[in-house]
KEMI-698643 format. One record per atom (N, C-alpha, C): residue number from 1; residue in three letters; x negated, y negated, z negated; atom name. Coordinates in Angstrom, 3 decimals. Layout:
# KEMI-698643
resi | resn | c1 | c2 | c3 | name
NUM | ALA | X | Y | Z | CA
...
END
This chain:
# KEMI-698643
resi | resn | c1 | c2 | c3 | name
1 | MET | -108.790 | 13.368 | 0.868 | N
1 | MET | -109.990 | 13.104 | 1.622 | CA
1 | MET | -111.140 | 12.867 | 0.634 | C
2 | THR | -112.289 | 13.316 | 0.973 | N
2 | THR | -113.465 | 13.141 | 0.136 | CA
2 | THR | -114.126 | 11.805 | 0.461 | C
3 | GLN | -114.556 | 11.107 | -0.584 | N
3 | GLN | -115.162 | 9.789 | -0.443 | CA
3 | GLN | -116.584 | 9.801 | -1.002 | C
4 | THR | -117.405 | 8.913 | -0.498 | N
4 | THR | -118.690 | 8.617 | -1.104 | CA
4 | THR | -118.556 | 7.235 | -1.716 | C
5 | VAL | -118.645 | 7.162 | -3.034 | N
5 | VAL | -118.582 | 5.890 | -3.743 | CA
5 | VAL | -120.010 | 5.529 | -4.108 | C
6 | THR | -120.430 | 4.327 | -3.738 | N
6 | THR | -121.801 | 3.889 | -3.974 | CA
6 | THR | -121.795 | 2.614 | -4.801 | C
7 | ALA | -122.673 | 2.586 | -5.799 | N
7 | ALA | -122.863 | 1.386 | -6.612 | CA
7 | ALA | -124.333 | 0.998 | -6.544 | C
8 | ALA | -124.578 | -0.268 | -6.252 | N
8 | ALA | -125.935 | -0.806 | -6.247 | CA
8 | ALA | -126.097 | -1.663 | -7.496 | C
9 | TYR | -127.157 | -1.413 | -8.230 | N
9 | TYR | -127.400 | -2.118 | -9.491 | CA
9 | TYR | -128.639 | -2.997 | -9.389 | C
10 | ASP | -128.721 | -3.999 | -10.251 | N
10 | ASP | -129.891 | -4.869 | -10.257 | CA
10 | ASP | -130.981 | -4.357 | -11.190 | C
11 | SER | -130.733 | -3.215 | -11.832 | N
11 | SER | -131.785 | -2.597 | -12.648 | CA
11 | SER | -131.646 | -1.081 | -12.594 | C
12 | GLU | -132.775 | -0.425 | -12.691 | N
12 | GLU | -132.782 | 1.038 | -12.692 | CA
12 | GLU | -132.077 | 1.577 | -13.936 | C
13 | LEU | -132.200 | 0.863 | -15.051 | N
13 | LEU | -131.579 | 1.290 | -16.306 | CA
13 | LEU | -130.057 | 1.344 | -16.192 | C
14 | LYS | -129.453 | 0.357 | -15.554 | N
14 | LYS | -127.997 | 0.361 | -15.369 | CA
14 | LYS | -127.569 | 1.559 | -14.525 | C
15 | ALA | -128.305 | 1.824 | -13.457 | N
15 | ALA | -127.990 | 2.961 | -12.591 | CA
15 | ALA | -128.117 | 4.273 | -13.365 | C
16 | GLN | -129.172 | 4.396 | -14.155 | N
16 | GLN | -129.379 | 5.609 | -14.955 | CA
16 | GLN | -128.271 | 5.769 | -15.990 | C
17 | ASN | -127.871 | 4.688 | -16.637 | N
17 | ASN | -126.805 | 4.756 | -17.637 | CA
17 | ASN | -125.479 | 5.173 | -17.010 | C
18 | ALA | -125.190 | 4.670 | -15.822 | N
18 | ALA | -123.960 | 5.058 | -15.126 | CA
18 | ALA | -124.008 | 6.548 | -14.775 | C
19 | PHE | -125.158 | 7.012 | -14.289 | N
19 | PHE | -125.357 | 8.426 | -13.979 | CA
19 | PHE | -125.111 | 9.275 | -15.225 | C
20 | ASP | -125.736 | 8.885 | -16.335 | N
20 | ASP | -125.606 | 9.648 | -17.581 | CA
20 | ASP | -124.166 | 9.693 | -18.067 | C
21 | GLU | -123.446 | 8.588 | -17.934 | N
21 | GLU | -122.044 | 8.569 | -18.367 | CA
21 | GLU | -121.191 | 9.502 | -17.511 | C
22 | LEU | -121.414 | 9.500 | -16.213 | N
22 | LEU | -120.652 | 10.398 | -15.335 | CA
22 | LEU | -120.928 | 11.859 | -15.679 | C
23 | VAL | -122.186 | 12.188 | -15.944 | N
23 | VAL | -122.535 | 13.564 | -16.318 | CA
23 | VAL | -121.847 | 13.929 | -17.634 | C
24 | SER | -121.896 | 13.037 | -18.620 | N
24 | SER | -121.276 | 13.345 | -19.912 | CA
24 | SER | -119.758 | 13.412 | -19.816 | C
25 | ASP | -119.178 | 12.749 | -18.794 | N
25 | ASP | -117.733 | 12.835 | -18.569 | CA
25 | ASP | -117.329 | 14.099 | -17.817 | C
26 | GLY | -118.320 | 14.903 | -17.419 | N
26 | GLY | -118.016 | 16.184 | -16.791 | CA
26 | GLY | -118.129 | 16.220 | -15.280 | C
27 | PHE | -118.596 | 15.146 | -14.672 | N
27 | PHE | -118.774 | 15.180 | -13.222 | CA
27 | PHE | -120.003 | 16.029 | -12.908 | C
28 | PRO | -119.914 | 16.882 | -11.900 | N
28 | PRO | -121.032 | 17.782 | -11.594 | CA
28 | PRO | -122.243 | 17.016 | -11.044 | C
29 | ARG | -123.404 | 17.379 | -11.534 | N
29 | ARG | -124.641 | 16.744 | -11.076 | CA
29 | ARG | -124.824 | 16.878 | -9.563 | C
30 | GLU | -124.294 | 17.949 | -8.999 | N
30 | GLU | -124.433 | 18.177 | -7.558 | CA
30 | GLU | -123.709 | 17.106 | -6.740 | C
31 | ALA | -122.768 | 16.396 | -7.350 | N
31 | ALA | -122.005 | 15.369 | -6.648 | CA
31 | ALA | -122.561 | 13.969 | -6.892 | C
32 | LEU | -123.641 | 13.880 | -7.686 | N
32 | LEU | -124.230 | 12.591 | -8.043 | CA
32 | LEU | -125.621 | 12.482 | -7.438 | C
33 | PHE | -125.911 | 11.338 | -6.843 | N
33 | PHE | -127.207 | 11.113 | -6.218 | CA
33 | PHE | -127.752 | 9.766 | -6.672 | C
34 | LEU | -128.785 | 9.793 | -7.495 | N
34 | LEU | -129.385 | 8.586 | -8.035 | CA
34 | LEU | -130.672 | 8.286 | -7.279 | C
35 | ASP | -130.692 | 7.142 | -6.618 | N
35 | ASP | -131.888 | 6.670 | -5.920 | CA
35 | ASP | -132.503 | 5.592 | -6.801 | C
36 | ARG | -133.512 | 5.978 | -7.577 | N
36 | ARG | -134.119 | 5.046 | -8.539 | CA
36 | ARG | -134.788 | 3.862 | -7.849 | C
37 | GLN | -135.431 | 4.116 | -6.737 | N
37 | GLN | -136.144 | 3.051 | -6.037 | CA
37 | GLN | -135.173 | 1.994 | -5.500 | C
38 | ALA | -134.079 | 2.438 | -4.918 | N
38 | ALA | -133.077 | 1.511 | -4.382 | CA
38 | ALA | -132.099 | 1.044 | -5.457 | C
39 | ARG | -132.151 | 1.692 | -6.635 | N
39 | ARG | -131.243 | 1.399 | -7.753 | CA
39 | ARG | -129.784 | 1.577 | -7.314 | C
40 | GLU | -129.526 | 2.673 | -6.599 | N
40 | GLU | -128.182 | 3.006 | -6.138 | CA
40 | GLU | -127.762 | 4.362 | -6.684 | C
41 | LEU | -126.484 | 4.452 | -6.997 | N
41 | LEU | -125.880 | 5.706 | -7.436 | CA
41 | LEU | -124.743 | 6.028 | -6.490 | C
42 | LYS | -124.806 | 7.201 | -5.871 | N
42 | LYS | -123.766 | 7.658 | -4.956 | CA
42 | LYS | -123.051 | 8.833 | -5.598 | C
43 | VAL | -121.737 | 8.831 | -5.453 | N
43 | VAL | -120.913 | 9.896 | -6.013 | CA
43 | VAL | -119.999 | 10.409 | -4.912 | C
44 | ILE | -120.014 | 11.708 | -4.691 | N
44 | ILE | -119.110 | 12.333 | -3.728 | CA
44 | ILE | -117.931 | 12.871 | -4.524 | C
45 | ILE | -116.744 | 12.384 | -4.195 | N
45 | ILE | -115.570 | 12.686 | -5.013 | CA
45 | ILE | -114.307 | 12.715 | -4.146 | C
46 | GLY | -113.356 | 13.519 | -4.547 | N
46 | GLY | -112.060 | 13.537 | -3.882 | CA
46 | GLY | -111.249 | 12.304 | -4.275 | C
47 | ASP | -110.217 | 12.023 | -3.516 | N
47 | ASP | -109.378 | 10.849 | -3.781 | CA
47 | ASP | -108.856 | 10.822 | -5.211 | C
48 | SER | -108.550 | 11.982 | -5.765 | N
48 | SER | -107.949 | 12.034 | -7.101 | CA
48 | SER | -108.903 | 11.544 | -8.191 | C
49 | GLY | -110.198 | 11.642 | -7.982 | N
49 | GLY | -111.158 | 11.216 | -8.994 | CA
49 | GLY | -111.827 | 9.887 | -8.696 | C
50 | GLN | -111.506 | 9.293 | -7.553 | N
50 | GLN | -112.189 | 8.076 | -7.132 | CA
50 | GLN | -111.977 | 6.923 | -8.112 | C
51 | ARG | -110.776 | 6.753 | -8.583 | N
51 | ARG | -110.487 | 5.647 | -9.494 | CA
51 | ARG | -111.314 | 5.755 | -10.780 | C
52 | GLU | -111.382 | 6.950 | -11.344 | N
52 | GLU | -112.146 | 7.160 | -12.574 | CA
52 | GLU | -113.632 | 6.883 | -12.357 | C
53 | VAL | -114.171 | 7.340 | -11.236 | N
53 | VAL | -115.581 | 7.103 | -10.916 | CA
53 | VAL | -115.837 | 5.605 | -10.790 | C
54 | GLU | -114.970 | 4.899 | -10.087 | N
54 | GLU | -115.156 | 3.462 | -9.916 | CA
54 | GLU | -115.087 | 2.729 | -11.257 | C
55 | GLU | -114.220 | 3.169 | -12.154 | N
55 | GLU | -114.137 | 2.552 | -13.479 | CA
55 | GLU | -115.446 | 2.724 | -14.241 | C
56 | VAL | -116.014 | 3.925 | -14.199 | N
56 | VAL | -117.285 | 4.175 | -14.884 | CA
56 | VAL | -118.391 | 3.324 | -14.258 | C
57 | LEU | -118.479 | 3.331 | -12.952 | N
57 | LEU | -119.527 | 2.565 | -12.279 | CA
57 | LEU | -119.409 | 1.077 | -12.584 | C
58 | ASN | -118.191 | 0.559 | -12.602 | N
58 | ASN | -117.971 | -0.863 | -12.885 | CA
58 | ASN | -118.342 | -1.240 | -14.315 | C
59 | ARG | -118.223 | -0.317 | -15.239 | N
59 | ARG | -118.599 | -0.607 | -16.633 | CA
59 | ARG | -120.082 | -0.951 | -16.767 | C
60 | HIS | -120.878 | -0.539 | -15.799 | N
60 | HIS | -122.317 | -0.769 | -15.851 | CA
60 | HIS | -122.745 | -1.939 | -14.966 | C
61 | GLU | -121.781 | -2.759 | -14.579 | N
61 | GLU | -121.998 | -4.029 | -13.881 | CA
61 | GLU | -122.823 | -3.905 | -12.591 | C
62 | PRO | -122.278 | -3.217 | -11.599 | N
62 | PRO | -123.014 | -3.128 | -10.333 | CA
62 | PRO | -123.042 | -4.474 | -9.617 | C
63 | ALA | -124.096 | -4.689 | -8.850 | N
63 | ALA | -124.179 | -5.871 | -8.002 | CA
63 | ALA | -123.202 | -5.725 | -6.831 | C
64 | LYS | -122.980 | -4.467 | -6.435 | N
64 | LYS | -122.076 | -4.180 | -5.307 | CA
64 | LYS | -121.533 | -2.767 | -5.478 | C
65 | LEU | -120.276 | -2.587 | -5.116 | N
65 | LEU | -119.622 | -1.274 | -5.181 | CA
65 | LEU | -118.809 | -1.096 | -3.908 | C
66 | TRP | -118.977 | 0.048 | -3.246 | N
66 | TRP | -118.208 | 0.313 | -2.034 | CA
66 | TRP | -117.975 | 1.810 | -1.889 | C
67 | SER | -117.025 | 2.131 | -1.028 | N
67 | SER | -116.743 | 3.538 | -0.731 | CA
67 | SER | -116.497 | 3.705 | 0.747 | C
68 | ARG | -116.714 | 4.917 | 1.188 | N
68 | ARG | -116.456 | 5.259 | 2.593 | CA
68 | ARG | -116.157 | 6.745 | 2.659 | C
69 | PRO | -115.499 | 7.186 | 3.705 | N
69 | PRO | -115.234 | 8.617 | 3.825 | CA
69 | PRO | -116.545 | 9.407 | 3.866 | C
70 | TYR | -116.535 | 10.535 | 3.186 | N
70 | TYR | -117.719 | 11.393 | 3.133 | CA
70 | TYR | -117.892 | 12.089 | 4.468 | C
71 | ASP | -119.103 | 12.016 | 4.998 | N
71 | ASP | -119.443 | 12.677 | 6.250 | CA
71 | ASP | -120.529 | 13.681 | 5.944 | C
72 | ASN | -120.167 | 14.965 | 5.914 | N
72 | ASN | -121.139 | 15.998 | 5.536 | CA
72 | ASN | -121.936 | 16.543 | 6.706 | C
73 | GLU | -121.897 | 15.875 | 7.816 | N
73 | GLU | -122.678 | 16.339 | 8.980 | CA
73 | GLU | -124.006 | 15.642 | 9.040 | C
END
């Protein structure tokens, strides 16, 4: 099942750094959505990659991290 993993950060820099790390780790930019104003990073990922994404996001100290099933409608 595809998930949307979202991390909310207390600074735009943390969100940007998490985004940059995911890109450098090979995650496609098309699956990453950085909202600078809200300081949130959303990642659309299959179950097999969810753990790795959460580990990267957690390294950048999010204020909150959650996931939910991806709804593409």
